[in-house]
N, C-alpha and C positions, 0 to 999 in steps of 0.2 A: 504493500500500499504506500509506504513512504517513498519507495523508488518511483512509483507511478506519479505521485504528486510532484516529486522533483523533476521528472521528465516533462510533466505538464507545464511547470514554471519555466523550464528551459525552452520549451516550444513557444511559449508566450513571449519570452524575452527575444528569441530569434525572430519571431514574426514582427515584433515592434521595432527591432533593429533595421528592418527593411524600410521603415518609414521615418525614423529619426535616430540621431546619434545616441550613444549610450549615456552620455552625461545629461541628456534631456529626458530620459526615461525614469519614471518613479516607481516605487514599490506598488503604489496604488494602480498605476497603468498595467503592471504585470498581473496583479491580483484580479483586476476587473476583466482583463482579457482571458485569464485562466478560469475565472468563475469560482475563485476561492477567497476567503477573507484574509486580511493582513496577518492575523495571528497564525494562520496556517503557514504563510510565508516565513514568519519569524520562528516558527517551530523548527523549520528546516535550515534557514539561512539567517545570518545576523544582518546582512545588507545585500545590496545588488552585487557588490564586488565579490562577496562570498559566493553568490550564485555563479558569477562569471568564472571564478576560480574552480568551482566544482565542475562546471561544464568543460573547462579546458582539461582538467585532470581526467574526467571521464572520456573525453574525446581522444586524449593521448593514449589512454589504456586501450580503447577500441582500435585506434590506429595501429597499435602494436600487435594486435591479435592477427594471426595468420602470417606474420613475417617469417616464421620458421620455414615456410614453404619456398621462400625466394632463394634462387640459386646465387645471386650476386647482391652485394650491398647496394649497388647502383639501382637495381630493380626495386629493392626495399625502400631506398631513398626516394625514388620517383613516386612510389605508392604513397609514401608519407606526405610528399609535397602535394599530391593530388587530394589527399584528405584535408590538408590545410587549406587548399584552394576551394574545396567543397564547402568549407566553413568560412569562406572569404569575408562575409559581412561581419560576423562576430570577431574574427581575428583582426580585421582592419579597424573596427570600432574600438577594440581593446587597445590595440597598438596606438591609436590616435587619441583616445580619451583617457585612459588610465595611465599606463606606463609601458614602456618598452620592456621593462624588467619582467612584468608578468607574462608577456609573450615569450621572452627568453626562457623563463622557468618552464613554460609549457613545452617548448622545443627541446630543452635539455631532458625533460621527462620522457620524450619520445625517442631521442637519439641515443641516450646512454645505454639502455638495454639493447637497442638495435645494434650498436657498435660492439657491445660485449658479445652478442651472439656470434657475430662474424669473427671476432678475435678468438673466441673459444673454438670455432670451427677449424681454425688454422692448426690447432693442436701442437703449438710450439710452447715448450716449457719456459714460462716467464714468471717471475715473482709477481704476486698479486699487486703490490704497490706500483711496480713498473707497468703492469697491464693497465691499471687505472690511469696512470700518467699518459699512456698512449691513447686510451679511449678519450680522456679529457682533451688532449691536444686536437684530435680530429673532431670531437664534438664541438669545441669552441669555434673551430674554423668553419664547420658546416652551419652552425647557428648564425655566425656572422654573415655568411652567404645568404641564408634564408631570410634573415632580418632585412638585408638590403633588397632582396626580392620582394618582400612584403612592403617595404617602403616605396618601391616602384610599382605598387598595386598589382603584383603578381602577374605582370604582363607576359613574361617569358613562360613558355609551356613547361610543365614539370619534366617531361621527357627530355627536353633540350637542356634544362638545368642539370639533370642527372647525368646525361651524356657528357657534358662539359667537365663535370667533376670526375667522372670516370676516366676521361682522357688525362686529366691532370694527375689523378691519384693512382693510375694503373699500377698495381703491384706494391705500392708504397706501404700499405698497412702490413703486409707480410714482411717486407724488408725491415720495418720498424720493430716488429716482434722478434725477428731474427737478431737484430742488433742487441736486443735486451735478453736474448735467450740464455738460459742457465746451463745449456749443454754444450757450449763452445761453438755453435754454428755461426756466431757473429763474424768470425774471421773470414768466412767465405763471402761475405757481403761488403767487405771494406776495400774493394778495389777501386 
């Protein structure tokens, strides 16, 4: 029941975002559109920004489902960009109305487990601290690229973005892992 109410509040907010910016939407607008009272809203969320945060976390979780089936990280990255683009109105409103930091956190939550999955697939022995360092390096680079893409209204197609990153990064994740490897493979990559 609680999940159904939260989803209804989410749907109302997304519907309202098609007509006006986030900073012009009130809790009353959302509850009227949704057909619930204000107390119901406050039972689930402390304010509109809490609702937005919940939506972004839920969307990030949903976006990650099924990524285990992707053969390459660029395919998974393209799919993630398509999901961000499908949520364009919300993401752009949050980016422009609240803060870039909230969108960054949303993207980090999507990318960290995605990169970890591909790092683990390489099956190269690397200390956990070094593994996270490599994941963070790529995650911050990708988030920077995605934020710039969002700032430019997501005009470049996700497939083109993923392909450009694939050309730049081809084989680099594996080479980085090998450089940090604990089994001595690093010397083979230092030519």
